[in-house]
C-alpha positions as CSV (number, residue, x, y, z in Angstrom):
1,M,79.8,50.2,3.1
2,K,76.8,50.5,5.5
3,V,77.8,47.1,7.0
4,F,81.3,48.3,7.8
5,E,79.8,51.4,9.6
6,M,77.5,49.2,11.6
7,I,80.3,46.9,12.6
8,R,82.5,49.9,13.5
9,D,79.7,51.4,15.6
10,A,79.1,48.1,17.4
11,V,82.8,47.7,18.3
12,H,82.9,51.3,19.5
13,Y,79.8,50.8,21.6
14,L,81.2,47.6,23.2
15,S,84.7,49.1,23.8
16,E,83.2,52.1,25.6
17,G,81.3,49.8,27.9
18,A,84.5,47.7,28.6
19,T,86.4,50.9,29.2
20,R,83.9,52.1,31.8
21,I,83.9,48.7,33.6
22,F,87.7,48.3,33.8
23,K,88.9,51.9,34.3
24,P,90.1,53.0,37.7
25,S,87.5,54.3,40.1
26,D,86.6,58.0,40.0
27,D,84.7,58.1,43.3
28,H,85.5,61.1,45.4
29,Y,84.1,60.0,48.7
30,P,85.8,61.0,51.9
31,E,87.6,58.3,53.9
32,T,85.5,57.6,57.0
33,G,87.7,55.3,59.0
34,V,86.6,54.0,62.4
35,Q,84.0,56.0,64.2
36,P,84.3,56.4,67.9
37,F,81.5,55.1,70.2
38,E,80.0,58.0,72.2
39,G,77.0,56.2,73.8
40,E,76.2,54.3,76.9
41,P,76.3,50.4,76.7
42,Y,73.2,48.5,78.0
43,S,73.6,47.5,81.6
44,Q,71.2,44.5,81.1
45,W,70.3,42.2,78.3
46,V,66.8,43.0,76.9
47,E,64.8,40.2,75.3
48,L,62.6,41.3,72.4
49,Q,59.2,39.6,72.4
50,N,56.9,39.2,69.5
51,T,53.5,40.6,70.7
52,K,51.6,39.7,67.6
53,N,52.1,36.1,66.5
54,P,50.1,35.4,63.3
55,L,50.4,31.6,63.9
56,K,48.4,31.6,67.1
């Protein structure tokens, strides 16, 4: 009888995990959509230079 209880508990454990994986999402995040750009674009391209080169 103890074997049947262990098998039942194992099946229950695995089925709970499968249920959590395949259930519909319960996330309640707000929809963000596209955010407007409120800044100023760069007028010139700026090259970034590596000031500390460990290979030299």
